[in-house]
Every structure is written in C-alpha cells, then in structure tokens.
C-alpha positions as CSV (number, residue, x, y, z in Angstrom):
1,M,-34.2,-13.7,2.5
2,L,-32.0,-16.1,4.4
3,T,-33.2,-18.1,7.3
4,A,-31.5,-18.7,10.6
5,D,-30.7,-22.2,9.5
6,D,-29.0,-20.8,6.4
7,L,-26.8,-18.6,8.5
8,L,-26.0,-21.3,11.1
9,A,-24.9,-23.7,8.4
10,G,-21.8,-21.6,7.8
11,S,-20.5,-22.6,11.3
12,A,-20.5,-26.3,10.3
13,L,-18.4,-25.8,7.1
14,T,-14.9,-27.3,7.2
15,H,-11.9,-26.3,5.2
16,E,-8.7,-28.3,4.4
17,V,-5.6,-26.3,5.0
18,E,-2.2,-27.3,3.6
19,L,0.6,-26.9,6.2
20,P,3.4,-24.5,5.4
21,P,6.9,-25.6,4.5
22,G,9.0,-26.7,7.5
23,S,5.9,-28.4,9.0
24,P,4.9,-32.0,8.6
25,T,3.8,-32.5,5.0
26,G,0.1,-32.7,4.6
27,A,-3.1,-30.9,5.5
28,V,-5.5,-30.5,8.4
29,T,-9.2,-29.8,8.5
30,I,-10.4,-26.8,10.4
31,R,-13.8,-25.2,11.0
32,P,-14.6,-21.6,11.9
33,L,-15.0,-20.7,15.6
34,T,-18.5,-19.6,16.6
35,V,-19.3,-16.8,19.0
36,R,-19.9,-19.3,21.7
37,D,-16.4,-20.8,21.1
38,V,-14.7,-17.4,21.2
39,Q,-16.5,-16.5,24.4
40,R,-15.5,-19.7,26.1
41,I,-11.9,-19.4,25.0
42,A,-11.7,-15.7,26.2
43,H,-13.3,-16.7,29.5
44,A,-11.1,-19.8,30.1
45,A,-7.8,-18.2,28.9
46,R,-8.3,-14.7,30.4
47,D,-5.0,-13.0,29.7
48,D,-3.0,-16.1,28.8
49,R,-2.4,-15.8,25.1
50,E,-0.7,-19.2,24.8
51,L,-3.6,-20.9,26.4
52,A,-6.0,-19.0,24.1
53,A,-4.1,-20.1,21.1
54,G,-4.1,-23.7,22.3
55,L,-7.8,-23.6,22.9
56,M,-8.5,-22.0,19.5
57,I,-6.6,-24.8,17.8
58,Q,-8.2,-27.5,19.9
59,Q,-11.7,-26.2,19.2
60,A,-11.2,-25.5,15.4
61,L,-9.2,-28.5,14.4
62,V,-11.5,-31.2,13.1
63,E,-8.9,-33.6,11.7
64,P,-6.8,-34.6,13.4
65,T,-8.3,-33.9,16.7
66,L,-6.0,-32.7,19.5
67,T,-6.3,-32.1,23.2
68,V,-5.6,-28.7,24.6
69,D,-2.3,-30.1,26.0
70,Q,-1.3,-31.4,22.6
71,A,-2.2,-28.1,20.9
72,G,-0.1,-26.3,23.4
73,R,2.9,-28.5,22.5
74,L,2.8,-27.7,18.8
75,P,5.8,-25.9,17.4
76,A,5.3,-22.1,17.8
77,G,5.4,-21.4,14.0
78,L,2.9,-24.1,13.2
79,A,0.6,-22.9,16.1
80,R,0.8,-19.4,14.8
81,F,0.0,-20.5,11.2
82,L,-3.0,-22.5,12.4
83,V,-4.3,-19.6,14.6
84,D,-4.0,-17.2,11.7
85,R,-6.0,-19.6,9.4
86,I,-8.6,-20.1,12.1
87,N,-8.9,-16.4,12.6
88,E,-9.2,-15.8,8.9
89,L,-11.8,-18.5,8.4
90,S,-13.8,-17.3,11.5
91,G,-13.8,-13.7,10.3
92,I,-11.5,-12.5,13.2
93,D,-9.0,-10.1,11.8
94,T,-8.1,-8.2,15.0
95,P,-4.9,-8.5,17.0
96,R,-5.0,-11.4,19.4
97,D,-4.8,-9.2,22.5
98,R,-8.1,-7.6,21.5
99,L,-9.9,-11.0,21.3
100,G,-11.5,-10.7,24.7
101,E,-12.5,-7.1,24.1
102,L,-14.0,-8.1,20.7
103,V,-16.1,-10.8,22.4
104,Q,-17.3,-9.0,25.5
105,T,-18.8,-5.7,24.4
106,P,-19.3,-5.6,20.6
107,L,-20.5,-9.1,20.1
108,A,-22.9,-9.0,23.0
109,K,-24.3,-5.8,21.5
110,A,-24.3,-7.5,18.1
111,C,-26.5,-10.3,19.5
112,F,-29.1,-7.7,20.5
113,V,-28.9,-5.9,17.2
114,L,-29.4,-9.0,15.2
115,A,-32.2,-10.2,17.4
116,D,-33.9,-6.9,17.0
117,E,-33.2,-6.5,13.2
118,F,-33.7,-10.1,12.1
119,G,-35.8,-11.6,14.9
120,W,-33.1,-14.2,15.8
121,T,-32.7,-15.5,19.4
122,P,-29.4,-14.9,21.2
123,E,-28.9,-18.7,21.1
124,E,-29.2,-18.7,17.3
125,V,-26.7,-15.8,17.0
126,S,-24.2,-17.4,19.4
127,T,-23.8,-20.4,17.0
128,M,-22.8,-18.1,14.1
129,T,-19.2,-17.4,13.3
130,V,-17.7,-14.0,14.2
131,G,-17.5,-13.2,10.4
132,Q,-21.1,-14.0,9.9
133,I,-22.2,-11.7,12.8
134,L,-20.0,-8.8,11.6
135,M,-21.4,-9.1,8.1
136,Y,-25.0,-9.0,9.3
137,V,-24.4,-6.2,11.7
138,E,-22.9,-4.3,8.8
139,M,-26.0,-5.1,6.7
140,A,-28.3,-3.9,9.5
141,G,-26.4,-0.7,9.7
142,R,-26.6,0.0,6.0
143,S,-30.3,-0.7,5.9
144,S,-30.9,1.8,8.7
145,E,-28.9,4.4,6.8
146,V,-31.1,3.9,3.7
147,A,-34.3,4.2,5.6
C-alpha cells in the first residue's frame, strides 16, 4: 500500500519538454500543477482565460522561471503548447473553460472522499496533482463496487 509521501512525491517530479518547431530551439522543464496550484489559479484568474494560462505557465515552469507578466507575453502558439503539456502532465484533460468548475466542486468532494477512504488530510490531498487525485478517486469507486 502506498503512503501519503509516495503520492505526494509525484507533485515534485519535473519533466523536460522539447519546444515545437517555430519556437526557440531547446527545452524547458515543467512540473505538474497541484490541486492547490489549480485552486489559486482559478481564484486569481476568475473568467480571464489569458491570465489563467499565464499563471499556469508561471507556476509549472521550473526552468527557465518566468514572471506572470513574462508568461503573458509569450507567443500565443508557444503558450498554448506549454499549457497543453502542463495539463497533460497534471492530469487535466478537460476544456480550459471548465477548469474552475473542475476545481470547485469535484475536487473539493474528492478531498473528502480520499480523506475518508485512505485517511489522508485535506492538506495532504491538496498537494497532489489533479491526475493523482482522479486516479485515487477512481480506485476508491472501484473498491466500493467490489465490496
């Protein structure tokens, strides 16, 4: 059985991503967004998709680091590419306009399900990536179907 530390370790993993043709030649290092990151981004950006994208890039980009203003000045195609890779790495595969909806209700409920099912605290769950949370909620659902 995995421990909370095992699960939380996934949020610290970084991944090197080669930039697409037409962008500067090279790679960047990104990390997955945690539930806490996504909640902060959704709260700060509200309905501003461009600000949300800039915040996502700023939070997930490990190397090189960028300010939110710098992230907002990236070419649109490069920003979209980075947001798509960040979403993929973080386990977020829903349309961007549903990000706030994803965070508010289902993830809040997921925190309680995981706390109940696995004995984790909301603080432990909030440091997990969205992909990790969705995977464990699925596991909890399947174990209750078997029982």
